[in-house]
C-alpha positions as CSV (number, residue, x, y, z in Angstrom):
1,M,0.0,0.0,0.0
2,G,1.1,3.6,-0.6
3,K,4.6,3.9,-2.1
4,P,6.8,0.8,-1.5
5,T,9.8,3.0,-0.4
6,G,7.7,5.7,1.2
7,F,8.5,4.8,4.8
8,L,12.2,5.2,3.9
9,E,11.8,8.5,2.1
10,F,9.3,10.5,4.3
11,K,9.3,11.3,8.0
12,K,6.2,11.4,10.1
13,E,4.4,14.7,10.1
14,Y,2.0,16.1,12.6
15,L,-1.0,18.4,12.3
16,Q,0.0,22.1,12.5
17,K,-1.2,23.8,15.7
18,I,-1.7,27.4,16.7
19,A,0.7,28.5,19.4
20,P,-0.5,27.9,23.0
21,N,-0.6,31.6,23.9
22,E,-2.9,32.3,20.9
23,R,-5.2,29.4,21.2
24,L,-5.8,30.1,24.9
25,K,-7.7,33.2,23.9
26,N,-10.8,31.2,22.7
27,Y,-12.4,27.8,22.6
28,N,-11.9,27.2,18.9
29,E,-10.2,24.2,17.4
30,F,-6.5,24.9,16.8
31,E,-5.2,22.0,14.7
32,K,-5.3,22.1,10.9
33,P,-5.7,19.2,8.5
34,F,-2.8,18.2,6.3
35,S,-2.4,19.9,3.0
36,E,-2.9,17.6,0.0
37,A,0.9,17.3,-0.6
38,V,1.7,16.4,3.0
39,A,-1.2,14.0,3.2
40,K,0.1,12.2,0.0
41,D,3.6,11.8,1.6
42,Q,2.1,10.5,4.8
43,G,-0.1,8.0,3.0
44,A,3.0,6.9,1.1
45,R,4.6,5.9,4.4
46,C,2.1,3.0,4.8
47,M,4.0,-0.2,4.3
48,D,2.9,-3.3,2.4
49,C,3.3,-5.1,5.7
50,G,1.4,-8.3,4.9
51,I,-0.7,-8.4,8.1
52,P,-1.9,-4.8,8.9
53,F,-2.2,-4.9,12.7
54,C,-3.5,-1.3,12.5
55,H,-7.1,-2.6,12.0
56,G,-8.9,-5.4,13.6
57,D,-8.7,-6.4,17.3
58,T,-5.2,-5.1,17.8
59,G,-5.7,-1.7,16.3
60,C,-9.0,-0.1,15.2
61,P,-12.2,-1.1,17.0
62,V,-14.3,0.0,14.1
63,D,-12.2,-2.0,11.6
64,N,-11.3,0.9,9.4
65,L,-9.6,-0.3,6.2
66,I,-6.5,1.8,6.9
67,P,-4.0,0.6,4.3
68,E,-6.7,1.1,1.7
69,F,-7.5,4.7,2.5
70,N,-3.8,5.5,2.9
71,D,-3.3,4.2,-0.6
72,F,-6.2,6.2,-2.0
73,V,-4.8,9.4,-0.4
74,F,-1.3,8.7,-1.8
75,K,-2.8,8.3,-5.2
76,G,-4.9,11.5,-4.9
77,R,-8.2,9.5,-5.0
78,W,-9.8,11.4,-2.2
79,K,-13.5,10.6,-2.8
80,E,-12.6,6.9,-2.9
81,A,-10.7,7.4,0.4
82,F,-13.8,9.0,1.9
83,E,-16.1,6.2,0.6
84,N,-13.7,3.6,2.0
85,L,-13.6,5.3,5.4
86,S,-17.4,5.6,5.5
87,K,-17.8,1.9,5.1
88,T,-16.7,1.3,8.6
89,N,-17.0,4.6,10.6
90,N,-20.1,6.7,10.8
91,F,-18.3,9.7,12.3
92,P,-14.6,9.9,11.3
93,E,-14.6,13.6,12.3
94,F,-15.2,12.5,15.9
95,T,-12.5,9.9,16.0
96,G,-10.1,11.9,13.8
97,R,-10.1,14.5,16.6
98,L,-10.7,12.6,19.8
99,C,-9.5,9.0,19.4
100,P,-6.1,8.1,21.1
101,A,-5.3,6.2,17.9
102,P,-4.6,2.6,19.0
103,C,-4.2,2.0,15.2
104,E,-0.9,3.9,15.3
105,S,0.3,2.0,18.3
106,A,-0.3,-1.2,16.3
107,C,1.3,0.1,13.1
108,T,4.1,-2.2,11.8
109,L,6.3,0.8,10.9
110,G,6.1,1.8,14.6
111,L,8.4,-1.0,15.4
112,I,11.4,0.9,13.9
113,E,10.1,4.4,13.2
114,P,7.3,6.7,14.3
115,P,4.1,5.1,12.9
116,V,2.0,6.2,10.0
117,S,0.0,9.4,10.7
118,I,-3.3,7.4,10.5
119,K,-5.4,9.6,12.7
120,S,-4.3,12.8,11.0
121,I,-5.0,11.3,7.6
122,E,-8.4,10.1,8.7
123,R,-9.3,13.6,9.9
124,T,-8.0,15.2,6.7
125,I,-10.1,12.8,4.5
126,I,-13.4,13.5,6.3
127,D,-12.8,17.3,6.6
128,R,-12.2,17.4,2.9
129,A,-15.3,15.3,2.3
130,W,-17.4,17.8,4.1
131,E,-15.9,20.7,2.2
132,E,-16.4,18.9,-1.2
133,G,-20.1,18.1,-0.3
134,W,-19.5,14.3,-0.5
135,V,-21.2,13.7,2.9
136,I,-24.9,13.4,2.1
137,P,-27.9,11.7,3.6
138,E,-28.4,8.0,2.8
139,P,-32.0,7.3,3.5
140,S,-33.4,3.9,3.1
141,S,-35.4,3.2,-0.1
142,A,-37.9,1.0,1.8
143,K,-39.3,0.9,5.3
144,T,-39.6,-2.2,7.4
145,G,-42.5,-0.9,9.6
146,K,-40.5,-1.6,12.7
147,K,-40.0,1.1,15.4
148,I,-36.9,1.3,17.5
149,A,-36.1,3.5,20.5
150,V,-32.5,4.4,21.2
151,V,-31.9,5.8,24.7
152,G,-28.9,8.1,24.6
153,S,-27.4,10.2,21.9
154,G,-23.7,9.8,22.5
155,P,-21.5,8.1,19.8
156,A,-22.9,4.6,20.5
157,G,-26.5,5.8,20.2
158,L,-25.9,7.9,17.2
159,A,-24.0,5.1,15.4
160,A,-26.7,2.5,16.2
161,G,-29.5,4.9,15.2
162,Q,-28.0,5.8,11.9
163,Q,-27.3,2.2,10.9
164,L,-30.8,1.2,11.8
165,A,-32.4,4.1,10.0
166,R,-30.4,3.2,6.9
167,A,-31.7,-0.4,7.2
168,G,-35.2,1.0,6.8
169,H,-36.4,1.0,10.4
170,T,-38.2,3.9,12.1
171,V,-35.8,5.2,14.7
172,T,-36.4,7.6,17.6
173,I,-33.4,8.7,19.7
174,F,-34.1,10.0,23.2
175,E,-31.8,12.4,25.0
176,K,-32.3,13.7,28.5
177,N,-30.2,16.9,27.8
178,D,-31.3,19.9,25.8
179,R,-29.0,19.1,22.9
180,I,-27.9,15.9,21.1
181,G,-24.4,14.4,21.6
182,G,-24.1,13.1,25.2
183,L,-20.5,13.5,26.5
184,L,-19.4,14.5,23.0
185,R,-21.6,17.6,23.5
186,Y,-21.1,18.4,27.2
187,G,-17.9,16.5,28.2
188,I,-15.5,17.3,25.4
189,P,-14.3,20.9,25.2
190,D,-14.9,22.8,22.0
191,F,-11.2,23.4,21.6
192,K,-10.9,19.6,21.0
193,M,-14.0,19.3,18.9
194,E,-16.3,22.1,17.9
195,K,-20.0,21.2,18.3
196,R,-20.8,22.1,14.7
197,H,-19.5,18.6,13.8
198,I,-22.3,17.0,15.9
199,D,-24.9,19.4,14.6
200,R,-24.3,18.6,10.9
201,R,-24.4,14.9,11.6
202,V,-27.8,15.4,13.4
203,K,-29.1,17.2,10.4
204,Q,-27.9,14.4,8.1
205,M,-29.6,11.8,10.3
206,E,-32.8,13.7,10.4
207,Q,-32.8,13.7,6.6
208,E,-32.3,9.9,6.8
209,G,-35.5,9.7,8.9
210,V,-34.2,9.6,12.5
211,T,-36.3,11.5,15.0
212,F,-34.5,13.1,17.9
213,K,-36.3,13.9,21.2
214,T,-34.4,16.0,23.6
215,N,-35.2,16.9,27.2
216,V,-36.7,13.5,27.7
217,N,-35.4,11.5,30.6
218,V,-36.4,7.9,29.9
219,G,-37.3,6.3,33.2
220,V,-38.7,9.6,34.5
221,D,-40.6,11.3,31.7
222,I,-41.4,8.0,30.0
223,T,-41.5,4.7,31.9
224,A,-39.7,1.6,30.8
225,K,-43.1,-0.2,30.4
226,Q,-44.2,2.5,28.0
227,L,-41.0,2.2,26.0
228,L,-41.4,-1.6,25.7
229,G,-45.0,-1.2,24.7
230,D,-44.5,1.4,22.1
231,F,-41.4,0.1,20.3
232,D,-40.4,-3.2,18.6
233,A,-36.9,-3.0,20.0
234,V,-35.0,-0.8,22.5
235,V,-31.3,0.1,22.4
236,L,-29.7,1.2,25.6
237,A,-26.9,3.6,24.8
238,C,-27.1,5.8,27.9
239,G,-23.4,5.7,28.9
240,S,-21.6,5.3,32.1
241,E,-22.2,8.5,34.0
242,V,-21.6,7.8,37.8
243,P,-18.3,9.5,38.5
244,R,-15.7,8.0,40.8
245,D,-15.8,10.0,44.1
246,L,-13.0,10.7,46.6
247,P,-14.8,10.5,50.0
248,L,-12.1,12.1,52.1
249,P,-12.2,14.6,55.0
250,G,-13.4,18.0,53.6
251,R,-14.9,16.5,50.4
252,E,-18.0,18.6,51.1
253,S,-16.1,21.8,50.9
254,K,-17.3,24.4,48.4
255,G,-15.0,24.4,45.4
256,V,-14.6,20.6,45.2
257,Y,-16.4,19.4,42.0
258,Y,-16.6,16.5,39.7
259,A,-14.9,17.2,36.4
260,M,-18.1,16.9,34.4
261,E,-19.8,19.5,36.5
262,F,-17.0,21.9,35.5
263,L,-16.8,20.9,31.9
264,S,-20.5,20.6,31.0
265,K,-21.3,24.0,32.4
266,N,-18.5,25.6,30.5
267,N,-19.6,23.9,27.3
268,K,-23.1,25.2,27.7
269,K,-21.7,28.7,28.2
270,V,-19.6,28.4,25.1
271,A,-22.7,27.3,23.2
272,G,-24.4,30.6,24.2
273,D,-26.5,29.5,27.2
274,D,-27.0,32.0,30.0
275,I,-25.5,29.9,32.7
276,Q,-23.2,30.4,35.7
277,I,-20.0,28.5,35.1
278,I,-17.6,27.1,37.7
279,S,-14.8,29.6,37.1
280,A,-11.1,28.9,37.5
281,K,-10.1,32.5,37.0
282,D,-7.3,33.7,39.3
283,K,-7.6,30.4,41.3
284,N,-5.1,27.7,42.3
285,V,-6.6,24.7,40.5
286,I,-5.9,21.1,41.4
287,V,-7.0,18.4,39.0
288,I,-7.1,14.9,40.5
289,G,-6.7,12.3,37.8
290,G,-4.2,12.0,35.0
291,G,-6.4,10.9,32.1
292,D,-8.0,12.7,29.2
293,T,-10.8,14.2,31.3
294,G,-8.2,15.7,33.7
295,S,-6.4,17.1,30.7
296,D,-9.6,18.7,29.5
297,C,-9.9,20.3,32.9
298,V,-6.4,21.7,32.5
299,G,-7.1,23.2,29.1
300,T,-10.4,24.8,30.2
301,S,-8.9,26.2,33.5
302,N,-6.1,27.8,31.5
303,R,-8.6,29.4,29.2
304,H,-10.4,30.8,32.3
305,G,-7.2,32.4,33.4
306,A,-6.3,30.2,36.4
307,K,-3.5,31.4,38.7
308,S,-2.0,28.0,38.6
309,V,-3.0,24.5,37.4
310,T,-1.6,21.3,38.9
311,Q,-2.6,17.8,37.8
312,I,-1.9,14.9,40.1
313,E,-2.0,11.2,39.6
314,L,-1.9,8.3,42.1
315,F,0.1,6.1,39.8
316,P,3.9,6.5,39.1
317,V,5.0,8.4,36.0
318,P,4.8,6.1,32.9
319,P,7.9,5.2,30.9
320,K,8.8,7.4,28.0
321,D,9.1,4.4,25.7
322,R,7.1,1.2,25.3
323,D,8.1,-1.5,27.9
324,K,7.5,-5.2,28.2
325,S,4.2,-4.7,30.0
326,T,2.5,-3.5,26.8
327,P,4.4,-5.1,23.9
328,W,3.6,-4.2,20.3
329,P,0.9,-4.2,18.9
330,L,-0.9,-3.4,22.2
331,Y,-1.7,0.2,23.1
332,P,1.3,1.1,25.3
333,K,1.2,2.7,28.7
334,I,3.7,5.5,28.1
335,F,4.2,9.1,29.1
336,R,2.0,11.3,27.0
337,T,1.8,15.1,26.7
338,S,-1.6,16.4,25.5
339,T,-2.2,19.8,23.8
340,S,-3.7,21.0,27.1
341,H,-0.5,20.1,28.9
342,E,1.5,22.1,26.4
343,E,-0.6,25.2,27.4
344,G,0.7,25.1,31.0
345,V,0.4,22.7,33.9
346,E,2.5,21.2,36.7
347,R,2.1,17.4,36.6
348,K,2.8,15.4,39.7
349,W,2.9,11.6,40.0
350,S,2.6,9.0,42.8
351,I,0.4,11.4,44.8
352,S,-2.2,10.2,47.3
353,T,-4.7,12.8,48.5
354,A,-5.6,12.5,52.2
355,G,-8.2,15.3,52.4
356,F,-9.2,18.9,51.8
357,K,-9.1,21.9,54.1
358,S,-11.5,24.8,54.0
359,N,-12.0,28.3,55.6
360,A,-14.8,29.5,57.9
361,N,-17.1,29.9,54.9
362,G,-16.7,26.3,54.0
363,E,-14.6,27.1,50.9
364,V,-11.7,24.8,50.0
365,T,-8.3,26.4,50.6
366,S,-5.9,23.5,50.3
367,I,-5.4,19.7,49.7
368,Y,-3.1,17.6,51.7
369,G,-1.6,14.1,51.4
370,Q,1.7,12.4,50.7
371,E,3.7,10.6,48.0
372,V,3.3,6.9,47.6
373,R,5.2,4.0,45.9
374,E,3.6,1.1,44.2
375,E,4.5,-2.4,45.4
376,A,2.7,-5.5,44.3
377,G,-0.4,-3.6,43.3
378,K,-0.6,-1.6,46.6
379,F,0.3,2.0,47.3
380,I,2.7,2.4,50.2
381,P,3.1,5.9,51.8
382,V,6.6,7.3,51.5
383,P,7.7,8.8,54.9
384,G,8.7,12.4,54.9
385,T,6.8,13.3,51.8
386,E,3.7,14.8,53.4
387,F,2.4,18.0,51.7
388,E,-0.2,20.7,51.8
389,W,-0.9,22.7,48.6
390,P,-3.1,25.7,48.2
391,A,-6.3,25.0,46.3
392,D,-9.2,27.3,45.4
393,L,-10.8,24.8,43.0
394,V,-10.4,21.0,43.0
395,L,-11.7,19.0,40.1
396,L,-12.2,15.2,40.5
397,A,-11.4,13.6,37.1
398,M,-10.9,9.9,38.1
399,G,-13.3,8.3,35.6
400,F,-16.7,6.7,35.9
401,V,-17.7,3.6,37.8
402,N,-21.0,2.5,36.2
403,P,-24.2,3.7,34.5
404,T,-26.8,5.6,36.5
405,K,-29.2,3.0,37.9
406,E,-31.9,5.2,39.2
407,G,-34.8,5.7,36.7
408,L,-34.6,3.6,33.5
409,L,-32.3,0.8,34.6
410,A,-34.1,0.4,37.9
411,D,-37.4,0.4,36.0
412,L,-36.1,-2.2,33.5
413,E,-34.9,-4.4,36.3
414,K,-38.5,-4.9,37.3
415,E,-39.1,-6.2,33.7
416,G,-36.2,-8.7,34.0
417,L,-33.1,-6.7,33.1
418,Q,-29.9,-7.9,34.8
419,L,-26.7,-6.0,35.5
420,D,-23.2,-7.5,35.8
421,G,-20.9,-7.4,38.8
422,R,-19.7,-3.9,37.9
423,G,-23.2,-2.4,37.6
424,N,-23.2,-2.4,33.8
425,V,-26.0,-3.8,31.7
426,K,-25.5,-7.5,31.1
427,A,-25.2,-8.2,27.4
428,E,-22.8,-10.2,25.4
429,F,-20.4,-8.8,22.8
430,G,-19.9,-10.5,19.5
431,T,-21.2,-10.8,16.0
432,K,-23.5,-13.9,16.4
433,P,-27.3,-13.8,17.0
434,G,-27.8,-13.0,20.7
435,S,-24.9,-10.5,20.9
436,F,-25.7,-7.2,22.6
437,V,-29.1,-8.5,23.7
438,T,-29.9,-8.1,27.4
439,T,-31.9,-10.4,29.6
440,I,-35.0,-8.8,28.1
441,P,-35.2,-10.2,24.5
442,K,-36.2,-7.0,22.7
443,V,-33.8,-4.8,24.7
444,F,-30.2,-4.4,23.5
445,A,-27.3,-2.5,25.0
446,C,-24.1,-1.0,23.5
447,G,-21.3,1.4,24.4
448,D,-20.3,2.4,27.9
449,V,-23.6,1.3,29.5
450,R,-22.6,-2.3,28.5
451,R,-18.8,-2.4,28.5
452,G,-18.0,0.4,31.1
453,Q,-16.1,3.6,30.5
454,S,-14.3,3.4,27.3
455,L,-13.3,5.2,24.1
456,I,-15.4,7.0,21.5
457,V,-14.1,4.6,18.8
458,W,-15.3,1.6,20.9
459,A,-18.7,3.3,21.3
460,I,-19.1,3.7,17.6
461,S,-18.0,0.2,17.0
462,E,-20.5,-1.2,19.5
463,G,-23.3,1.0,18.2
464,R,-22.7,-0.4,14.6
465,K,-22.5,-4.0,15.7
466,C,-25.5,-3.7,18.0
467,A,-27.5,-2.2,15.2
468,E,-26.7,-5.3,13.1
469,Q,-28.0,-7.6,15.8
470,V,-31.2,-5.5,16.3
471,H,-31.8,-5.7,12.5
472,Q,-31.4,-9.5,12.4
473,F,-33.7,-9.8,15.4
474,L,-36.4,-7.7,13.8
475,M,-36.1,-9.3,10.4
476,Q,-36.5,-12.8,11.9
477,E,-39.8,-11.6,13.3
478,V,-40.8,-10.3,9.8
479,E,-39.9,-13.6,8.1
480,A,-41.7,-15.6,10.8
């Protein structure tokens, strides 16, 4: 694929970015797609490696045909590259901006050189496709007469809904918030993905026959029994939204928030809503949690004009290079610097928080704790490393533990729904009949509500595969 000697002739290129001091002035995206010439050279780096580990179980969860679209880009066949990409991925503009690119970690070239710029090529393809007008509605030519309810409008729900509508079913997507998108809308800052990308996909899906109902909390505004009675199949794609807490002394202090409280309000403000945000302006901000959500808190705090931003992590600093614990082609646990980190943050590792202190008004003033070392899976306090740091705003970004049970899931439990040991909806993954189906035969589950907190690319993958199972289930009924 690509040019046989391309990986020897061309070095890996990265998307150009606006300088940190400039991009902190607003919430706009700041990375630019490749030019046609650069994209061609990067596509040329794709090797004829025999077994492309970049897609399939080791690389891309949506099974993108990566060597093929790299080859199309190298040859300047852009529309074919887009058509190839669209065969496997409903929303490449989402993954091209937000995916951590396990495909690149599995790239064969990555064994000896920086891997092929797969994610950047993907984004360049889809951005050009929108500019050229190639992304158009694909409504079904015939209707099956079957009605499907999809609960949740995140990437899993959107992917499932679009696939089912294109198969001829009548699809209604329910969203409890006022806008479509789930955590894509209210969890991801606009500087990582502007929300116009969601809006134009919603418009496309509406033209394909999907009905969207916002401000509808299924399980509260509509009962589970109503849903089961009104629809031929139900897809649960309502995510994993219960955040991991840190129940320590002083947790109740004013100024200690979950990351999503902070991020969602800010996103609504950026969208033009008249809302009071949680401001980081002129504050000492402590972000607890070293993952992507914590990084988003860092970038947002810097845009507010924080006095200082510190991100802390319980685990030790990862190695700079791949080690034996995550051999190729697995996604490696290595030290990574996000674009938000580039904008200013002090990162601290092996830190255990012991509690929070507050003033007479109950406002947080500091956090305290000590360093730890990891031994046999346990964290041992290191004597003499106790600390107390000033903190006017503390953001808990330690991930999510399970879906919200109150409301819909609790309602469905009365109808026979079962949860697994982690509190997720019990449903098998796979491609055979019976996959994604819950313990209620006409109810299916996909995305984080089924597998737990995961990646956007996994959500899209699960939404697509779940839709296939729903379609087979309904068509068996029609044939019977």
